[in-house]
C-alpha positions in Angstrom: -11.6 92.4 350.8 -11.0 91.9 354.3 -9.0 94.8 356.0 -6.3 92.4 357.3 -5.3 91.8 353.6 -5.1 95.3 352.6 -1.6 97.0 352.3 -1.1 100.7 352.9 -1.6 101.4 349.1 -5.1 99.6 349.1 -6.3 101.5 352.1 -5.4 104.9 350.5 -7.4 104.1 347.4 -10.4 102.8 349.0 -10.8 105.7 351.3 -13.5 107.6 349.4 -15.8 104.5 349.5 -15.5 104.5 353.3 -16.2 108.3 353.5 -19.9 108.6 352.3 -22.3 107.9 355.1 -19.8 107.5 357.9 -19.2 110.2 360.8 -16.7 110.5 363.4 -17.5 109.3 366.8 -17.7 112.9 368.0 -20.7 113.7 365.7 -24.2 113.9 367.1 -26.2 110.8 366.5 -28.8 112.3 364.1 -26.0 113.3 361.6 -25.3 109.5 361.0 -28.3 109.4 358.8 -27.4 112.4 356.6 -26.0 111.5 353.3 -22.8 113.2 352.3 -19.9 113.2 349.7 -16.4 114.6 350.0 -15.7 117.1 347.4 -12.9 119.8 347.2 -11.6 119.2 350.3 -14.7 119.2 352.6 -18.0 117.4 353.2 -21.0 118.1 351.2 -24.3 117.2 352.7 -27.8 116.4 351.2 -29.8 119.5 351.9 -33.0 117.6 352.2 -31.6 115.4 354.9 -30.5 118.4 356.7 -33.8 120.0 356.4 -35.6 116.9 357.7 -33.1 116.7 360.6 -33.7 120.3 361.6 -37.3 120.8 361.0 -38.7 117.3 361.4 -40.6 117.6 358.2 -42.1 114.4 356.7 -41.9 116.1 353.2 -38.4 117.5 353.2 -38.3 117.5 349.3 -41.4 119.8 349.1 -39.9 121.9 352.0 -36.8 122.4 350.0 -38.4 123.1 346.8 -40.7 125.8 348.3 -37.7 127.1 350.3 -35.9 127.6 347.0 -38.8 129.4 345.3 -39.3 131.8 348.2 -35.8 132.6 348.9 -34.8 136.2 349.4 -32.0 137.8 347.2 -29.3 137.1 349.6 -30.2 133.5 350.1 -31.0 133.1 346.3 -27.2 134.3 345.5 -26.0 131.5 347.8 -28.2 128.9 346.5 -27.3 129.7 342.8 -23.6 129.4 343.4 -23.0 127.1 346.3 -25.4 124.0 345.6 -23.5 121.1 344.2 -25.5 118.1 342.9 -24.3 114.4 343.3 -26.0 111.2 342.5 -26.6 109.8 346.1 -28.6 106.6 347.0 -32.1 107.3 347.6 -34.6 105.4 349.8 -35.5 103.1 346.9 -31.8 102.2 346.5 -31.5 104.1 343.1 -28.9 106.9 342.6 -30.6 110.1 342.1 -29.3 113.8 341.5 -29.3 115.3 345.0 -28.8 118.9 346.2 -25.7 119.1 348.5 -24.0 121.9 350.2 -20.9 122.3 352.4 -20.9 123.2 356.1 -21.0 126.8 355.6 -23.9 126.8 353.1 -25.9 124.4 355.3 -25.5 126.7 358.3 -26.8 129.6 356.2 -29.8 127.6 354.9 -30.8 126.4 358.4 -30.2 129.4 360.4 -33.7 130.6 360.4 -35.4 127.4 360.0 -38.3 126.6 362.5 -37.8 123.4 364.4 -39.8 121.0 366.4 -36.8 119.9 368.2 -35.5 121.3 371.7 -33.2 124.2 371.2 -30.4 122.3 372.7 -30.9 119.6 370.2 -30.6 122.0 367.2 -27.8 124.0 368.7 -25.6 120.9 369.4 -25.9 120.0 365.6 -25.0 123.7 364.7 -22.2 123.7 367.0 -20.8 120.5 365.6 -21.0 121.8 362.0 -19.4 125.1 363.0 -16.4 123.2 364.6 -15.7 121.4 361.5 -14.6 124.7 360.1 -12.0 125.1 362.7 -10.8 121.5 363.7 -8.8 119.1 361.6 -10.8 116.1 360.5 -9.9 113.1 362.8 -8.6 109.7 361.8 -11.9 108.5 360.1 -12.3 111.8 358.1 -8.8 112.4 356.8 -8.6 114.7 353.9 -7.9 112.9 350.7 -5.9 115.7 349.5 -3.6 115.1 352.7 -3.4 111.5 351.7 -2.5 112.2 348.2 0.1 114.6 349.2 1.7 112.0 351.2 1.5 109.5 348.2 3.0 112.3 346.1 5.9 112.4 348.4 6.2 108.7 348.8 6.5 108.2 344.9 8.9 111.0 344.4 11.0 109.5 347.2 11.1 106.2 345.4 12.6 107.9 342.5 9.5 108.4 340.0 9.7 111.5 337.9 7.3 114.2 338.7 5.3 113.9 335.5 4.6 110.2 336.2 3.6 110.8 339.7 1.0 113.4 338.6 -0.4 111.0 336.1 -0.5 108.1 338.7 -2.3 110.1 341.3 -4.9 111.1 338.6 -5.6 107.6 338.0 -5.9 106.7 341.8 -8.5 109.4 342.1 -10.6 108.1 339.4 -10.1 104.6 340.4 -11.4 105.6 343.9 -14.7 106.9 342.1 -15.0 103.6 340.2 -14.6 101.4 343.3 -17.1 103.5 345.1 -19.7 103.2 342.4 -19.0 99.3 342.3 -19.7 99.0 345.9 -22.7 101.3 346.0 -24.3 99.5 343.0 -24.0 95.9 344.4 -20.5 94.6 343.6 -18.5 93.0 346.5 -14.9 93.8 347.0 -14.2 90.1 345.9 -15.8 91.0 342.5 -13.2 93.8 341.9 -10.4 91.8 340.4 -12.5 90.3 338.0 -14.1 93.5 337.0 -10.6 95.2 336.9 -9.2 92.4 334.7 -12.0 92.6 332.3 -11.6 96.3 332.0 -7.8 95.8 331.5 -8.1 93.1 328.8 -10.6 95.0 326.7 -8.6 98.4 327.0 -5.1 97.1 326.3 -5.8 93.7 324.8 -4.1 91.9 327.7 -5.4 90.4 330.8 -3.6 91.5 334.0 -1.3 88.5 334.2 -0.3 88.6 330.7 0.3 92.3 331.0 2.7 91.7 333.8 4.5 89.1 331.9 5.1 91.8 329.1 6.6 94.1 331.7 8.8 91.3 333.2 7.4 91.9 336.7 6.2 89.3 339.3 2.5 88.5 339.9 2.8 90.2 343.2 3.8 93.7 341.7 1.3 96.4 341.1 0.6 96.9 337.6 -0.1 100.6 337.6 3.0 101.2 339.4 4.8 99.9 336.4 2.8 101.7 333.7 4.1 104.5 331.6 2.2 107.8 331.8 0.5 107.0 328.6 -0.8 103.5 329.9 -1.9 105.4 333.0 -3.8 107.9 330.9 -5.6 105.2 329.1 -6.4 103.4 332.3 -7.8 106.6 333.7 -10.0 106.9 330.6 -11.3 103.4 330.8 -12.2 104.0 334.5 -13.8 107.3 333.9 -15.8 105.7 330.9 -17.1 103.1 333.2 -18.2 105.5 335.8 -20.2 107.4 333.1 -21.9 104.2 332.0 -22.7 103.2 335.5 -24.3 106.6 336.2 -25.9 107.0 333.0 -27.5 103.5 333.1 -28.3 103.7 336.7 -26.7 100.1 336.9 -27.6 97.9 339.7 -26.2 94.5 340.5 -23.0 92.6 339.3 -24.6 91.7 335.8 -25.3 95.3 334.8 -22.0 96.5 336.3 -20.1 93.8 334.2 -21.9 95.0 331.2 -20.9 98.6 331.6 -17.2 97.5 332.2 -17.1 95.5 329.1 -18.6 98.4 327.0 -16.2 100.9 328.6 -13.1 98.7 328.0 -14.3 98.0 324.2 -14.7 101.9 323.7 -11.5 102.9 325.4 -9.7 100.0 323.4 -11.1 101.6 320.2 -9.5 104.9 321.2 -6.2 103.2 322.1 -6.2 101.5 318.5 -6.8 104.7 316.8 -4.0 106.4 318.9 -1.6 103.6 317.8 -2.5 103.7 314.2 -2.2 107.6 314.1 1.1 107.8 316.0 2.8 104.5 315.2 3.6 104.0 319.0 2.4 101.1 320.9 0.6 102.1 324.1 1.4 98.7 325.7 5.1 99.0 326.8 7.6 96.7 328.2 8.9 99.4 330.5 8.4 99.1 334.3 9.4 100.9 337.4 13.1 100.2 337.0 13.1 102.3 333.8 11.2 105.3 335.4 13.4 105.4 338.4 16.6 105.4 336.3 15.5 108.2 334.0 16.2 111.7 334.7 13.7 114.4 333.8 10.8 112.0 332.9 12.1 111.5 329.3 12.3 107.8 329.1 12.7 106.0 325.8 10.8 103.0 324.8 12.9 99.9 325.2 12.5 96.3 326.1 14.5 95.0 329.1 16.1 91.5 329.2 14.3 89.0 331.5 15.7 88.9 335.0 17.9 86.1 336.0 15.6 84.8 338.6 12.1 85.9 338.0 10.7 83.8 340.7 12.7 85.8 343.4 10.8 89.1 344.2 12.9 92.3 343.7 12.7 95.6 345.5 10.4 96.9 342.9 7.9 93.8 343.3 6.0 95.4 346.0 2.8 93.5 347.1 0.0 94.6 344.7 -3.0 93.6 347.0 -6.2 94.3 345.0 -5.2 94.8 341.2 -6.1 98.1 339.5 -5.3 100.2 342.5 
């Protein structure tokens, strides 16, 4: 989706997809080729990429394997507790489990590595990594936690109850991961509405447009901003299931991604039906944002609302939805 068509809500949710593989303009040029992932409020870097960067080794995987085998007790303790594995895209465009470490651990790993590079080259990289621990990340590296804190304040300011806000933010985090997987596995942003609609239809039994009609909101409104906490929980489950299928199957290309989405929607739909049969409560609700913002303490009762007098006229609650599913 072109940036010019994205509202603030969409930009927040697509942030993680922008973060992997991008560096601030102040970063040394060699670091631009280091794979990384944002996790727990900081960057985690691919260890083998850092080893290749510092040592100039043509076989960084072998280097890292031997280094782990020969680690002294002090370094071993660090490696056993501070290494985190993520599925990162390899040279063959496949996602493979990759050892990563945060800034502090990377500095510990590379501090005694021999290097073929000039001293000033190595020290400039070490200095830049060290500064990350002291300086606030700039515009291109804003902390998702900071962004979500602002979103939390925005939702609370609009009158949403606290319990709803937390469920909404949980969904956004999982949705971020899902769209990241879609992009990295070959889907275009223009494919997202189709994939989202398929996931929604199979999970809830309704495509997005029909779902909005049930809730008596305009087509411009954001569906998730008008979901109950229970609906949001099932949306999160559907997205998380799709992510699991993508990673388990190592899916590549739109056809394989679509297959995973259909399976994830079907499985989540089965869970929804079981829940409804067991509780006698319909997951799909006619409630929308008007109800949430009128309820005190987050104890809304299920109720249907009469249709608005002029449905063609946007209301204060019909904020532009941008990409559906956000």
